[in-house]
N, C-alpha and C positions, 0 to 999 in steps of 0.2 A: 460663455461660448460652447459649453456643452449641450445646454438646454435648447441653443437654437439649432444646434448637430442632430441630437435628438428629434427633436421636432420635423426636422428636415428629412430623416429617413424613413419616418413613420409616414410622410407625408406620399414620399416616395414608395415606400412597399403598398401603401396604400392605392395607389394609382397604377401602378404593375398588376396588382392584383384584379382591380378593376377592368384593367385593357385584358388581361386573361381570360378571364369570366364573359367579358361581351364578345369574343372574339371565339370563345370558345360554342358560345353560345349560336356565334353565325354560321359557322363550322357544322354543327348539328343540325338546325335548321335547313340550312344546304342541303347537306345528306338526304334530310326526310324528303325533302321537295323532290331531288332528284330520285328518290324511290319511289316516290307514289306519281310523280309523271309516268316512269318507267313500268309500273306495275299497271296505269289507267289506261295509258295512250301510251301503247307497242307504236314504233317506228314501222314506218312501211315496208310492205314487202318489195325487194330489189327488183327490178325487169329482169325478166328470163333474157338468156343470153340470145336464145332466137328471133326474138322479138327485135331484142339491140340491134344483132349484125344485120334484119333484112333494114330497116331503117339507114344504117350506114351506110350499107350497100347502095341505095335508093339513091342515097343523099351526095356520095364520096364519089361517084360512077367517074371514069378518067382520073383521077389522081392516082399519083404513085403509089404503090401498095406498100413498099417500105419506110415509106412518109407515113401512111394513114394506120399501118402499123403501130408504129414507134408512140404518134401522137393519142393514140387510144390506149395505147398502155399507160403510158406517164398519166393520164386524165383517171383512168382506174387505179393506180396507184397511190396519187394522190387523195382522190377521194373517196376510196375503197370501195369500188364498184359503184357509189350513187352517182356518180354522173353521168353527163348524157352530152354528144356532141351532136350539136345539129349542122354545122355546115363548117366547113375550112375554107376559107378564103387566102389568098397571098397579100398583104398591107405593103403597098413601096414604100420604101424609106428615101424619100429625096431630101 
C-alpha cells in the first residue's frame, strides 16, 4: 500500500510541475507577443475633438442636447475615447 501511495504522489508531483511549466510558458509567450505588437504596431491616434464634434453636430441636429451629451459621455467613458457615434435613433418598444 505504501508503494502505491508513493507512486501516486510522484505522478501527482510530476503532473503539477508539468502544468505549472506549460502555463508559465504560455504567460511568458503572451507577454512577449503583446510587447512585440505594441512596439512594432502602435495603436492609431484618436480623432481630434474638433473633428468629432463637427460630425456629431451635423448628424444629431435637432435632438435634445442633454440626451446627446449624456450619450456621448457614456460612449467615451466605455470606449476610452475610441468610440464614434454616427447616428442616434429612437427605437419603438412594442
